[in-house]
C-alpha positions in Angstrom: 14.0 -5.1 3.9 13.9 -1.6 5.5 18.1 -1.9 6.0 18.2 -2.9 2.5 16.5 0.5 1.0 18.8 2.2 3.5 22.1 0.9 2.4 20.8 1.5 -1.5 20.1 5.1 -0.6 23.4 5.4 1.1 25.4 3.8 -2.3 23.3 5.8 -4.4 24.0 9.0 -2.8 27.8 8.2 -2.7 27.8 7.1 -6.1 30.6 8.3 -8.8 30.6 5.6 -11.5 29.6 8.1 -14.1 29.3 11.9 -15.2 26.1 12.1 -13.7 27.8 12.3 -10.2 29.2 15.4 -11.1 26.6 17.5 -11.8 23.9 15.9 -9.1 22.5 18.3 -6.3 20.0 16.0 -5.0 19.6 12.3 -5.0 15.5 12.0 -4.7 14.3 8.8 -3.1 10.4 8.6 -2.5 7.7 7.1 0.2 6.1 4.1 0.4 6.5 0.5 1.7 10.0 -0.3 2.5 8.9 -3.8 2.5 7.2 -4.1 -0.7 8.4 -6.8 -3.1 9.3 -4.3 -6.0 10.8 -1.3 -6.1 10.2 1.2 -9.4 
């Protein structure tokens, strides 16, 4: 699951699908168990 989390983090950081991408400064991912069954 850790690889999936890293892939998601990378995908979100590089996303330009909406106008929010033009004004964002940082993409913030929290901590926790990367192998959790549920992400919030």
